[in-house]
N, C-alpha and C positions, 0 to 999 in steps of 0.2 A: 598474273602469278603473285604479285606483291600487293595488290589492292584488296586483300582479304586478310584479316588477322586470324591467328590460329584458332581463337575461340569461336569464330564465325563458321568454321568448317565443322559440319555435323558428325561425320563418322571418322573413326580412328585411321582407317586405311587411306582416306582422302587426305587427312592431316599428314600422314607419313609420306604419301606421294608428293604433297606440296613441299614438305621439308627436304626431301631428296632433290627435287627440282631446284629449289632455292639454294641448297648447299652446292650443287654442281655449278649453278650460275655464279655464286660467290667465289668458288675456287677458280673458275675460269677468269673471272674479273680480276681477282687478286694476282693470278699468274701473270697477267699482262700489265696491270697498273703498278704492281710492286716490283716488276722486273725480276721475278724469281730465278729465271734462267741465268741472268748476269750475276745475281747474288751467289748462285750455286757454283759458278765458275770461280768467283773470288774465294769462296770457302774451300774449293778444291785445292787451289794453290796454297792457301793458309794451312790446310791439312798436310800437304806435302812437306812444308817447312817444319810443321809441328810434330809430325808422326814420330820422329826419332826422339825428341825430348819427352813426349808423352810416354812412349814405350820405355824410355830410360827410367822415368819415375815409377812406372808400373813394375818393371823388373826389380828396381831398388826396393820397392815395398814388398814384392814377392820374395826377395832374398831375405828380408827381415822375418818372413813367415817360414823360410826354409823350403819354398816350393817354386823357385825360379824356373826349374825344368818344365813345370806344368805349363807355364806361359808359352814357352817355345813349342811344346807339343801341341797346344791349342792353335797356335799360329800355323803350324804345319798342316793341321787338319782343316784350316779355313781356306778361303779363296787364295790368300797370299801363298799358301803352301804349294798350290798348283803352279804359281808363277816361278817357283824356284828361287825366289828372292829372300826367303826367310834367313838363310845363313848370312847373306850380305847385310840385311837389316840388323840382325842380332850383333854382327861384328861392329857395325856403326854404333849401336847402342852401347856396347862394351867400351868402345873408345870414348864415347861421349861421357860415360860415367867416370872413366879414368881421368878425363880432362876436368870434369866437375870437381873431382876429389883433389886434384893437384893444381888448382888455379893459381895465378900469379899472386893474388891477394887472397887472404883467408876468406872462404865462403863465396868468392866472386863467381866460381863455376856453378855453385848451387843457385845463386841468384839469377844467373843467365838462364839456367834450366827452368826455374820457376816462372820467370818472365815469359819464356817461349810458350809454356803451357797456359799461363794466364791469358796471354794475348789471343791464343786460338779460341779458348772458351768464351772470351769476351766478344769475339767476332760472331760466334754462334748465337750468343744471347742477344746481341744487337740485331741480328737478322730475325730472330724470333720476336723480339719486341716490335720491330718494324711491321711484321705481319699482324701482330695483335694491336697495332696502333698505340703502343705504350710509349709515352714520351720520356719517361724517367727510368734509368737503369738502377740496379741495386747499388748500394754504397760499395766502395772498394773493399771494405772489411767483409761485408756479406758476400761479395763476389769471390774473394779469396777463400773464404770458409766453404762456400758451396762447391767451388771447383776442386779444392783439396779433398773434400768428402767424396766427390765423384771419382777422382783418381784413386783414392784408397779403396773405394767399393769395387772398382773394375776388377782388380786381381782376386778379390774375395768372390765375386760372381763367377769369374773364370774357373776358380778352384771348385766352387760348388757345382758349376755346370759339368766339369770333368768328372767329379765324384758321382753325380746323378747319372751321367751317361754310362759310366762303368757299372753302376748298380742296375740300370735298366737293361744293359747288354747281357749281364750275367743272369739276370732274373728272367727276362723275356726271351733273350737269345735271338732277337730279330732286329734288323736294321730299321724296319718301319717305325718301331717304337722310338729309336734314337732320333730319326729324322723328325718325327712328330714333336719330340721334346725340344729339338733345336728350333723348330718353328715357334713353340710356346715361349721359349726363352727370348727369342727376337721380338715377339709381340710384347712381352713384358718390358724389355729394354726400350722399345719405341714408345710405349705408353708412358713409362716413367719419365722419359725425356720430354714428351709433350706437356707433362704436368709440371716438371721441375724447372725447365729452362726459362720460359717467359716470366717476366716480373709482374705477374698478375695471377689471380686465382683461376685455375682451369678445373672444370668439373671432370670427374673420373670418366663418365660416359663420353664426353667430348674428346677425351684423349684416347680412350679405348678403341673406338671405331677406326680412326685413322691409324692407330697403333697396329691393329690387326691387319688392315688393308695394306699399309705401306710396309709393314714387316714381312708380309707374304710376298709382295712385289720385290722387296730387297732380296729375299731368299731365291726367288726365281731369277733375278738379275745375276746373282752370284753363280747359280747353276749354268746360266747361259754363258757367262764369262769363262767359266771353267771349261765348258765345251769348246768355245772358240780358241782358247789357248791350246787345248789338246789337238784340235783340228789343224791350227796353223803350225804347231810344232811338228806334226806329222808331214804336212805338205810343204812346209818351208816356203810358202808363197809370200809375196810382197815384202814383209820385213824380216823373214827368216828367223834367226835367233833372237832378234829384237822385238818380236811380235808381242811379247808380254808388256812392253812399255806403253804403247798406245792403248792397249786393252785395259791396263791398270789405270791409266789416266781417265779413260772413258768411264770405267767402273766407279772411280771416285767421284767424277762429276755427276753421273746419274744417281749415285747414292745420295749425294748432297741434294740433288734436285728432288728426289723422292722424300727426303726428310722435310724439306721446305714445303712441298705440296701437302704433306701430312699435317704440318703446322697450320697451313692455310685452311685445310679442311677442318681441323680442330676449332679454329676461330670461327669458321662459317657455321659449324654445328651449334656452338655455344651462343653465337650472336645472330642466329637465323631471324629471330623476331625483330631485331634492331632495324632491319631494312624493309619492314612492311610500310607501305605507303611512302616509300623513300622520295619519289619525285614530288609528291604532294606536300610532304613535310618541308622539302627544300624551297617550295614556292608558297608556303602558307602565309596568309595575310597577317599583319601585326594584330588586327582586331580579333581574328579567330584564335590566334595563339594566346592572346590575353584572356579570352573567354575560357579556354580550356584550363589555363592556369588558375583562374579564379574558381572554376568549378571543382578542380582537384582540391584546392584549399578549402572550399565549402564542405566537401566530403570528409576531409581530415578533421575539420572543426566539429562537424556533426558527430562523428564517432568519438571524439575526445570528450565532448560535453555529455554524451550518453554513456560515458565510462566503458566504451567498447574497446576491444583490442586494436591497436594500430595496425595498418596494413603496409605491406611492402610495395615497391614500385610496380612489380609484376602483378600483384593482386589488384591494385588500383587500375591498371591497364585492362585486366581481364573483366572487371566489373562493367566497364562501359565500352568494351571493344575498341580501345584506343591503341595506337601504335606505341610500343614500349619505348621507342627512341624519343618520342615527344615527351612522354611522361618522365623519363629520366632527365631530360634536359631541363624541363620546367621545375621539377622537384629540386634538382641541384642548384638552380638559380635562386629558388626561395630559401634554401639552406644557406647559401653564400651571403644572402642579404639579411639573414637573421630573422626571417619570418617563420621558418620551420626549423626543427632540429631532428637529427638522426638518433634513433633509439634502437638498442639491441635488447629484445625481450627474451625471456627464458625459453619459450617454445620456438623462437627463431634466432638462435644464438649467432648464426653465421650470416644472417640477412638483415639489412637495415630496414627499419620501419620509420614512419614519419609522424611527428606530433607538432602542434603549434609551439613556437618558441616565445610567444607573447600572450598577454591577456587577450582571449578571443573576442571580448567585447570592444577592444580597441583596434582590432584589425579591420580596416576598411579597404575597399577596392582602390580608393585614391592613394592610401598609404602604400599599398602593394605596388602600384604603378610608379609611384614616386621613388621608392627604393630601387626598383628594377631600372628605372631610367638613370638614376644616379650611380648605379654600379659601374665600376671600372675607373680608369684613369681620366683625369681632366686637367686642363691648363698645362699640358706638357710641351706646348710649342715654345721654342726658345726665343723667337722674336716676332710675335704677332703684331699686326699693324695697330696703331693707336685707335683707329676707328673700330676695328674688330674688338679690341679689348673693352672699349667703352660700351659697345653693343652687348657684349657678354655680361658686363656688370649690370646694365639696365635690364637685360633679359632675366637675370636671376631674381630681381626685385620686383618684377612686373605684378605678380599677384598681390604683393604687399602694397604697392603703389596704387593699383587700380581697384582693389577689392573685388576682382572678378577673375574667372579662369583665363589663363594665358591664351587658350585656344580661341577665345572670343575676341581677341584684339587683332586688328588688321596688322599684318607684318609691316606695312609701310608707315604705321603709326607708332611702332615700338619706341623709337628714339624720342618721340614727342611726349611720351607719358611722364 
């Protein structure tokens, strides 16, 4: 399944079939290797602690628009309304707002509220970044700005959703239209979430497919939970009046899990080609990797000298049926060592292309290997042995001392040179 590049597959339906199989494999692999179930459980408890502060901010913003009642109406129309917990939650929100307004120190209540909301969204972003293998989060300022924008947009979306629902109901007069609209709104919310939350660029299609699929499953899960609550309330079995509590906890956990699986699917769709020839890439010989690097450099230099448009990493991979993962690794290494430079052209504003960073007549294979070998940290040991230090100093000067390549000198003779 992985030992064929996308360009090697001749028909579109075979390519689609391969992509679907690979995506499923990557989602399953990510689910187990990244412990998505454990992350979902952690997010569930984070959400339980953050739900009141988040709703408090949403209600406070809605009050500013003069539409706080719309928020409660929409909550009653959702799954939470079926649990009968909305009045309790809204009472807690009201007490939270009163506490925030009357803190012991001026503004301390507001700061606690903002910190609770910030901590939850940061947990979500960290989970998404882990799925996308993003090592660096946004700066604190960018995080605060993004999270505040989300909290401000939520009441606006709720108000717009309520208005559109009323319009559809009065115009169409059928609940089917309202239910379809609710699905579309959820699809949109999930898609936007998969694009906005990870600290990396996510393509629209990569977010749309899991947005529709997970949004649909979310709606079905909500319907199932409503049915269970109604059933248990009628029969009063097991938990009786407390039946809503375990169902609510389960709903929150599986909602978190669906969101994370959707994020993993988004990553798998966008990075499908990164895993072609994965086992072979991991065991590739140094010689063959050096050969591919020099060949890529040759192609880039040839196009540059012919005054042809530079190519992206993906275009270079497609030309020779190379795994995109290898191409990305080697190009990045040559950029880091100053052999190539990244260029953004007018026709490819959002994609990096590559051009030589030096005089092409001075770029030799030996210079490339020398720069690659010297890349990274050296002499970081705090207390190397005297013999090792002497060996290192002699090793660095071998070519100068012997006037011949280091590889031709017997290792046992290095210190004698």
